[in-house]
N, C-alpha and C positions, 0 to 999 in steps of 0.2 A: 403351507409353504411360507418361509421366511422372506423377509425384504432384505436386499442387498444394503449394506450400509454407504454412505456417501465416500468413505475413504475406500472402500473397494472398488467402487465405481471409478472414482478419479485416479485410483491405482493400476486399472485394468490397460491392458493391451490397446483396446479400442480408444481411449482418451490419450494414453501416451504416444500413439502414433498419429494424433491429431485428427483422426478419422470421426469421432464421436464426441463432441465438445458441450453440447447442452444436454440437461437432462429434464427439461419441462416438457409439458405436453403438447403444446403448439396449438395453433388454428389453421381452418381452411376456409377460403381459398387463399391461394398465395398471390400477390399482387407484386410481381418481380421489380416492376418499374417503380412501384411508390419506395422501395428499397435502395432504389438508386443504382442499382447494379444488376446488369442485364444476365450476368452469368448465374444468378442467385440460383436458378432452376436446376444447375449442375449440383448444387450442395446437398449433402445427405438430408440436413435436417431443415428445409425452408420453412416447413410449419412453425417450428420453433421461433424462426426469426419474425414470422407473421405475428406471434404474439407480442414480441417487443413493439413491431411497427403499430398495433392497435393501441398499447398504452401511449406510446410517444407521439400520437397524432390526435389524443384527446382535445377538445376545444381550449382547456385552460392551460393546458402545455403549450400549445400553438400560440395562445395569447402572451405567455412568458416569453417564448422565444422573440416575439414581436417586440414587446416592450424592452426587451435586453438590447436588440439590436438598434432600437431608438436611442438608448440610453448609453448606448455603446460601452456596453460591460458584460464581463464574461458570465456564462451560466455554469453553476457548480452543479455537478448529478453525481450521485451516490447510487451504486447498485447493491443492494443487500442480498447476499446468496448469488454472487455471479459465476461460482464455479471456477473453472481455469482462466476466467477473464476474457473469453471469447467474445463474451456479450459487452464488454467494455468497448471494443472496437466497434461493434453493431450499432451501439447507443450512439457513440461519435460520429458513425456515418448517417444514420437516420436525422439525428438533431442538425447537424453541420449542413445538410442538404435543405434545411427549412430556415435557417437565419443567417445572419452575417455576423452575428455575435460569436466571440470565441466559445467553445465548448469545452469544459474541463471535467473529465470523467474519472471517478475513484470507485473502487469495489472493495466488499469485504466479503469473507467466506468463512464459515465455521469448521471446514473440512481441511486440515493441515496438508492433505494429499492433494487438493485442489490448489491450494497457495504454491506448493512445491510444482506442481505441473504449470502453474504460470510462469514460473520463473525458467522452467525448462524450454516451454513451447514458445514463450513470448519474450522471454529476457527481461522480464520487469518493465516491460515498455509503459505499461500503466500502473498507476499506484494502487496495489492490492496489498490489503491487510488481513491478517486472520481475526475473526470475530469471536469473542469470550461468550459462549452461551451460558455458562454459569454467572458470570456477572451482568451480562447484557452492557457491556461498556465498549464504546468505540473511542478508546482512549488517544488515539492518534490523530483525532479530527476536534478542532476547536468548536465552541460554542457558535450557534447562528451561521454555520459553513455553508449549507447547500440550499440551493432553490428548488432543487427536484431529488427526490428520493423514490428508486424503483423498487420493487419486491416482486420477483416472478415466481410463484410457488415456494416462497421461502418464509415469510412472517407467519404463515399459520403453523409452521414447526417449531415456533417459539412457544412451547407449552410450559416450561419449568417455572419461567417467571416473566409473562405478559406484559403486566404493568410496569416492570423495570425496563422493558423492551421499549415500551410505548413512551416513557419517560426519557430514555436516551434518544428515541427518535425525535422526539420535541426539542430536546437539547442541541441537536445538530442542524435541526432545520431553521431556516431563517422565517422571521415572522411573515404571515401569508404563503409561506413555501408550501411546495405540492408534494403529495404522496400518492404514487399510483400503483395499484396491485393487480395481480392477476393471481387467483388460487381458487383452491378447493373450499367448499362449505356446505354445511347443511341447509337444505331447503328450508325458508321459514323460520329459522332460529336466528333472529335478529338479535336477541339477548343472550347469545352464547358467551361464556367465559372464557373463549378462545382469542388469540389476537384481534382476528377480525370483529368479533362482537364486543369487545372492550373498546377497539378504536371507534365503532360506530357511537358508543355511549359517551366517549369522552368530551369533556367540555371545552377541550381547547382544539379539537378537530371537528370539522364539517364534512359530510359526505356531500359531494355536488354531481357524482356520477355513479350509475351502477347499471350493469348489462349482463345478463345470463348469456354466456358463450359456450354452452355446456354441448351442444349439438355440433357447432364448429370444431370444437375440441376433440370430440370422439371422433368425427370424420376425418380430421386430420391426424389422430393417433392411428386410425385405421389405414390410411393410405401411407404412412410411414412406417408402418409395422413390419412389412415384409422385408424390406432393405434392412431394417435395424435387426431383425432376428437373424438375418443372414450375417451380417457383421458381428454380432453376439457369437454366433456359432463359430465364426473363424477365429475370433480374437479372444474371447472368454468362454469358452465352451462349459467350463465348470462353474460359472456364474450365470448362465444364461438365463435360466429361470427365474432367479431372485432380482437379476437386472432388469428383467422384463416387467417385473413388479414394480420396481422403483421407477422406470421410464414411462409407466401405464401404457404399455402394449394392449393391443387387441386381446381379448379373452381373459387378461388379468382381472383379479378382483376389484380394483378401483376402476377400470375402464368399464367393467359391467355395471358398477354401482352407478356411474355417471349415465350410462346408457339407458339404464333403467329408471332414473329420476331420483334415486336415493341419495345421490351427492351431485353437487352442481359446481360447474366452472363460471368466476364471475370476474368481470374486470370493475374495479373501483377506483374511483378519483376522491381524494381529500385535500382539504386545505387547512392550514394550521390558523387558528383564530388567535388575534392577538389585541390586547389594550393598550392605551396610549403608552402605558409605562415600558411595557414589552417593546414596542416600537422605538420609544427613546433610548432603551439599553442597547438595542441593535444598531441604532444610528451611532451611539456612543463607540461601542466596539468597533463599528467599521470606519469611523471618520476620525477618532481621536489618534492623531500622528504619534502622541507619547507613548500610549498604552495599548493600542490595539494589537491584536495577534496578527503576525506577518503572514500567516497562513494563506490568507486569500490573496496575498500578493505575489508570493512566489511562484504559483502557476501561471501568472499572467505576463512573465517576462518571455520576450522573443529572443533568445541567445543562440538559436539553431545553427547560426553561420559560424559560431566560435567552436572550435575542435574539443572534444571531451576528453580524449586521450593523448598522450604526447610520448614520444620516444625519448627515454631519459638521455640515451648517448648523443641526441641532438640538442636538447635543451640544458641538461644538467650531468654533462660526463664526469664531472667531479664526485657524483655520487658512487662512483665505482668503488671509493675506497670505503664506503659501509658496505657495500655487496661484498668486496673481498673480506671482510671481517664479520660475515654474518655469523659464524659460530661464536666470536667471543662477545657480540652482542647479546645474542641468544642466552648465554650462559650468565652475564650480569642481569638481564631481564628475568631469568628464571629465578636467581638467587634475591633480586629484590621482592619477589612474590612471597618468599619464605620469612622474610624480616617483618612485614608488616602487611595487613590486607589493603589491597587497593580499593579506593573509594569507586562507587557508582559516577559515572559521567552525570552531572548535575541535571542537564535538561532531558529528563526521562521520559518525557512526551514523545520522544522519537522512537521507544522501546515499548514494545507490548508488556502485558502484565506478566508475562513468563519470560521475559528477555532478561540479558545481563549484559552490561557494557561497561568495563572497569578500565581505569586509565591509571597511569602513573607519569606525572607531568616533570618534564626536564627545563623547557624554558618557553616563554611565549613574548610575543609582540604586538601590543596595541597603540597606535595603528601600525599596521605592516608597512606602510610607506616610510616610517622612521626608524631606521635601524638602532638609534640611541635609545629607544624605549624597550629594546629587549631585556627580559628579565630571567636570570637563571635560577631555579629553585634548588637552593643550596641543600637542603635536607634530603633531596632525592638524588641530586648530581654526585653527592658523596658516596653513594652506594654502587653507581656505575661509573668509575673513573675513567676505565678505558673508552666506553662509548662517548662520554662527554669530550674526551680528549679529542676523538675523531670530528664530533659535531661542530667544535670550535674550528676547526680548518676549514668549514664551509662558510664563505664570505656572504652568501645570500641567504644564510639561515635565518627564520622568523619564529617558527614553533617546532618543539620536538617533545614527543611523547611516546610510552609504550601503551597499547591498547589491546585489550583482552575481549573478544565477542564469544560470550558462552555459546553452549550448545542450542540448537532450535532457536536462534535468535536473528530478529530482522529489524534493520533500523529504517523506519519509514522514511520517504522520499522527503528531502529537505536540502535546504542551500546553506553554505556558510556565511558567517557575519560578514556584511559589505566592508567592515574596516579591518578584516583580515582577508577574506577570501578574493575579493577583488584585485588584490596586488600580489598574489601568490598563486603557486600550483601546488597541489598536494602529493606527497610521496609516499607509498607505502612500501616498506621492506618486509617480505614474509620471514618470520623467525619459526612461528609453529603453526603449520597449515594442515588441519586434517583433511583426510580424502576418502572417498567412496568409490567403489569400484564402477559404478554406472553413471556418476553425474559429477559436475563440478560443485562441490559443496559450500565453497567460500569464495564469494565474487563481490566486487563493487560494481555497481550499476549506475551509469551517468547516461541521462537523456535516454534512456530505453537500451543504451549499449553495455554488455555485461562483459567484465573481464575476470578471468580466475585469479586468486591469488596462488603463489607458488613460493616454497621455502627457499630463501636466497634470491628470489625474483624481485623486480621493482615495478611498481605501478606508479604511473605519473598522470594526474587528472585535475580537472578544472574544477576546485571545490564550490565555486560560486554558480555552477550549474546545478539543475535538480538532480539529486543523486541519492542512492540508498547502497545498504550492503547487507550480506545474510550470511550466516554459518548454519546450515540445516544439518550438520552433523548431530546424531543424537546425543552424544556422550562427551564429545571432545571441544576444546575452546581454541580458538584460533587467537594467535599472539602476532602482531605486527608493530615495528617502529614506524610512527608516522612522523614526518618530515614536512614542514611548509619552507618553500624556497622562494625568494622575490623572483615575480615574474621578468623574463627579458624584457627590455623595453620595446623589441619589435614585435611583441605579442599583443592581442586585444585585452584589455581590462575586462574584469569581470563585471557582471550587472547584478549582483545580488544588492537586496535592500534590507536595512535595519542592522544595528550595530550588535554587539555581543551583549548579552544579558546581564542583568543584576545578580541570577543565579550562579553565573561564571565567576564574577569577582567575588562573590560571597565563598563560593568553592574554594577558590584559590586562597583567599585569605584564611579560612578554616583549616585547609590542608598544611599549608605551612605553620600554623599555630600547632595542630597537632603533632605534627612530624618534629618539630622543635621540642615540644614537651615529652615525646618518647624520649628524646635524646637527652634530655636534662634528667629524666628518670634513670636512663642507663647510666649516666656518669655518677 
């Protein structure tokens, strides 16, 4: 009997309807009070939640939470193999109930279907990215980013390049950071060449906790199998048998292997070891105001009281002149793509390895509060004369550019630069927006709130807030005109930190030079 793929599982009706969100085996008994939710017993899969509870209440994790509360600093958590992202909310709930420190949770998963379901079910409310199993890279996350990394029946599947996966884990984990795992393993094979075996032997990680939970796992699987089988029969009858194998339900091969002692389920706690130099490097990365990665700061800002989206008719009614000219603007943008290849946005750490974000800048202003600093890019403006003529009629204009977001591209959660975003609101005019029959495939997500693009439609949002965007269409590119307008004085200023980067300055200079060079050659 074949094992179902994770894309099949996460693409099934059982998942899309939100009734089957976890695929790990789980534990028994269930302590519903410890989860902080008295209605937990009403959920279909409380045993899977119990497994997260066991991991997140290990002594070293509780000590980490205690120290963070004393130091008044946030705890950054990464869940590897988070599926649809339901676990991210569970992790937040369990940890927040045990500390006063802010909890910042992110997740990654190898399944594109799982990431897609996360956007549909949870509207991108947590930061979830696709994990590249071939390169074992988490390019969206900076070095020494996380205090705690969780892996629930996920790391052992990194069979292609476990050494590379461990190196990447070491990169994103803070010195003395924690790794807690719940996974299957072969009894007595401490020197296996799989992920768990190699992590045991690694010189930079130390095993501080290990517990065999095979009995509690098989009991939990046994008790949840009846309802899960019924659900699969109703929602995915053609996949019932292979999905049962994937979920390790009663009488499946893996279930029997665990019940007979041929395979074990264990809980493991590791912490990263570090020498003085590593600790010094981490200190420099965290505290050097001139050079540290702002990734740690962007999640710690509480701007929840500020609106995420605005009605353009209320804040910028003058944008209707762009909306009325959508066809003309689209025509000029498409013609500009035929003249020269648009460059990639310089800060490609927001885009996964397979992503594509190309831009065509028309004007920019740094700092945004000073209108005299607006610079028009002559080499691009000459290609779009009617669009530029319209833009010059907007008195509050600070930025204008065309933006292409390629197929199956997700921009990770980020904030705009403080010297721009805090003084403007960002506007998107949809020019070419791909569609799919069953879902909104092109959206902007601000503080967990998703809004779809529409051709000829205007979206106005606060670029200083944590936001992301995606185009999940498999073949077509999304094209929008991005316009930044100065914020009305009666609206709250943004709270972003960190100015625009040297990468952007170099990009603008090089792009101007390249376009001028092309023009000279033409002449």
